[in-house]
Structures are given as C-alpha cells and as structure tokens.
N, C-alpha and C positions, 0 to 999 in steps of 0.2 A: 470459389479454386482461382479464378483466373484474377479476379482482384486482389487477394491474397496474395496471390504471387507477384501482380507486379505492385505491389509495394512492398514485398518482403524485398525486388529488384530494384527499386528505386534508388536515383541516382542522391538522397540525402541519408539513408539505411545505408548506404554502402558509405559514402563519403563518412559516417560517423561508425565504423565499423573499424576502416580504417586509421581512423584518428585513436581509437582507443587500442589498437595491436600498438600504435606508435608512442603512445604517452607509457606503456607497458614495458618496452624495447626502449621506450628515454633516447630515443636519437627521433628529430624531424623527420618528418613522412619522405621519400624521394618525389621530385616534379618530373614530372612528367613531359617531356618535349617534342611538338607537333611534330608526328612524322613527315618526309618529306623526301619521298621519290625521289635516288638520284637522277634518273628515267625513266622515259617514257614504255619503251619496254615489254613490257605483259600487253597494256592497251594496244599494242601494233601487231600480236602474233595471230598473224593467217587473218589475219582481219581484210586484206582486197580479197580472200578468197570465194568461189563462188558453192553453192549449196552441196554440186556435184561434185566441186572438187575438196572438197572440206569429206563427204563422202570415203575418198578413196581411202585421201589421207584418215582419213578413222582405220579402216579395214588397214591402214596400211602396218599402223601402231598400236592395233590392237592384236594383231596378228602376231608381234612380234612383243607380247603379253600374252600368248597363246589361249587367247580368245580369241572366237568365231563370229566374221556378220556372215548373219542372210539381210537380205535386202528383197522385200515379199509384198506387195499390194494388199490394203483389207481384206478384195473378193480370196484370196488365196494363202490369208492365216485359216482359215479350220481348217482345209485338207491339208496343208504344210503339216499342222499339229497332231496331224491323225499321226499322219505319215513317220513324221518322227522320234513320235512316242513307242511306234509299234520295230519302230531301225534299233533305238535302243533298246529296248525291249523291257518297256517300264510298265511296273504292274501299277504300281502305286503312285498319284499323282497329288501336290500341297499348290491350292488355287488361292489366290489375295479373296476376301469377302468382301468386294467391292457391288456393291449394286447393278442392277439387270446395264445400266444404262451406260453404264462405263464398256463391259461389253459388249451393246452395242455399238457402242462405237467403233469396237474396233470390226464392228461385224462379228463376232463369234457369240455370237447368246443362243443361238442354236447346238453350235458345239460345245456348250460345257455339260449338255447331256447326250455328246457321243463324241466323251476325249481317244477314247481307245484304251483309256487304263480300266483296268477293272477295278478298283480302290480312287476314289474318289473324297480330295479330306479339302478340306480350308480353314484357313487362320484367319481366326472369329477373338473380339471383343470378348463373343460370349463363353469362352473356355478362359482356365489362366492359364498365367506364361507359361507356367511347365505344360502344362496340357498340349498348350500348341509347339511347345520344340519338343514332346516325345512326336509329333504326330509328323513336324520337317524330318527331322536325324530320321524316321521312319520311311521315310517318301523315298521315291528315288529319284519323281525331279520334280522342280519348284518351277512354277508357269507364272511369272507377277511382270510389272508396268516396272518401268524406269522413266528419269524425267527429261536426262540430261544425256547424248553420248560427248565428248569431249575430243575433238580430232584432236588436238595435240600432243595426247597421250593414249587414248584408247579406255578411255573409263567413261563409264557408266556413275549416272548419280539415282541414290533411292532416295526417298523419301521415310522418316520408316511412322505408319498412321496406326490404330488400330487396325485393320483392315490387312494391313501387312509389314508386320512386325520388325524386331530385331534378326530371328533369327532366321524368316523365309527366307531368307538371301543364301546365309553360310553352312544349316542344316540337311539338308539334301543332299541325292549322291550328284545328281547332276542342277543346272541350272541356265534357264534362257527369261532372258528379260523382251518384256516386247515395248519396244525405245522407238514413236514417232517421227521420223525425218525433222519433223519442223523442232523437234528440241537436237538437232543436230548441230555446236557450236564449239569457232576457233579455242578458245581456251578455258582452263581452270577456273579464270579472270572474270569472264562473261558469263558461267555457270554461277558461279557464287550470288555475281551481282545480282541475274535476274533473281537468286532467292532473298538476299533482302529486301530484294523490291517489293518479291510474294510473301514475303515476311513481315513487310512494314506495314500492307499495307493489309492486311489479316484475311488477304487472301489464301496463305497456308498457313496452316498450324501446325508443329514436329516437334518431338523432341530431342528426334538427329540425327541426321542427314550421311547417309553408305556413298562414300566413292570407292569403285570396283572397280579396279584396272586387273578383269582378267584372276582366275586362277590362282590359289597359293603358290610361288615360284620359292621353293626351298634350295639353296644348294650348298649347301654345310653338310653332306654327309659324303667326307671322302671325293668335293669340290666338283661334284656330280647333280646338273641342275634333274632336281625331282618336282611333277606337276602333279597338283590339287594333295597335297602332304596332310592341308588341315583345309577342312573344304571339301564343297564340289571337286571332284574327278575335272569338271569341267564348268567352261562358259561359254554360252551362246547370245550376242545379241542381236534377238529380230529386229532390222531396223526397217517398221511401215509407211515407205515411202510414199504414200498416199497422204497421208494427214502431219 
C-alpha cells in the first residue's frame, strides 16, 4: 500500500495532473517562484533560552490559553494520576493502546492496573473508528502522549496513530497529555523541522499532526469568553521533568 501511495504522490504524477488541468483550462501553468524569507526572525524565537527558562515561558503562555502545566518526575506520575482522576471524579478513562515499553518508559506500567478509574477503555486498531470515537466520547478523561510542548505559544503537538487516533484528544470531558521535558521546544518552527526530519527518515509515519493550544476558547456569545464549548472542558499538560 505504501509503495502505491508513493507512486501516486510522485513528482511525475503531480506534474502530469497539473499539465492536464492547465490544458483543459486553456492557460499556462503558474510558475512558482522560489520562496525567500524577508528575515530570519522565526529561527531566532527564544533560541537562546535554557530548558528551564523555556519551561517557565511555556507555563505562562499555556495559562494564557487556559491550559494547565504540571511538572512531575517519572516516579511521581502514578500517584499523581490516580489522585487527579479521583479529584475530578472521573469514572471512565480512555487510554492509547501503546505497548508495555511505552508505559514502562514513563514508570506507568503498574498504574495501568490501578488507575483509580472504574472503567478503562483503549483506543485500538482492533475497533472501528466509530467504536473508538464512541468510547472516547463517553470517557470522563483521556490520558495520552504528546511529542512537543511549544514554549512560544503554549501548544502541544500530538501525532495521530492507530494507538491514539484523531478523536482521542477532542472527545472526552477532560484531557491530559504527558509531555517529556526533552520535548520542550522554543517555537513552532523547531517542532515542524523536527517532524520533517523524523518523517523524512521514516522514523515517524502518521496521517496527521494535531497542534493543541488548550481547550476551545469561544468569545462569540455576547463577547464573553467561554472555555471548553467544543471538546474537553480543560486541558492539562503534564511535563515529565526527568525525560
């Protein structure tokens, strides 16, 4: 399948398609000029800040989009998550279906069997998209994994995968993302360049990358800000300090 997709998306196929459109339209194709940036400001955003400084900036900017940043070490995660689930009185928990190695890396393998929730469901490729989405929509909280936390905007990034699909982040009542501190980046530019490298080397394969800047913030009802109208009521970024 991947070879067929590569062939379908090849430069030759794209050129042949555009040439047919141009011929049918009866006009020459537009010539795309090489992009030349006016300056290098995007490459300099917070570039000289240390990781600790970036974390403080990320906390401030996350709060500005109504997302909460919490910092813990790996050994503290299991206790914190169990207490957090009890605090928000979550009964139904949604988790991604990554293998044991992923959970063990966060010291959470044992927590899976003692999460504090009454019911635990997994987003898995064994279920249909509708079945996964129904479970996610019915969940009180989803706890998943994010790749990067962008300090400049208070945004986390999440790659879509069979274990953690498109609706995983947006359908439950509450959403919490585990983010390694090593995934802290100064700007969107750096996050995108990292993804480009990983996609180019085939280290990463995904159909989409979600950029999540806290819960939805709607101000179109009598010009009053309402948080969480669409999607989760709140978003928590749990930064794992020793990763």
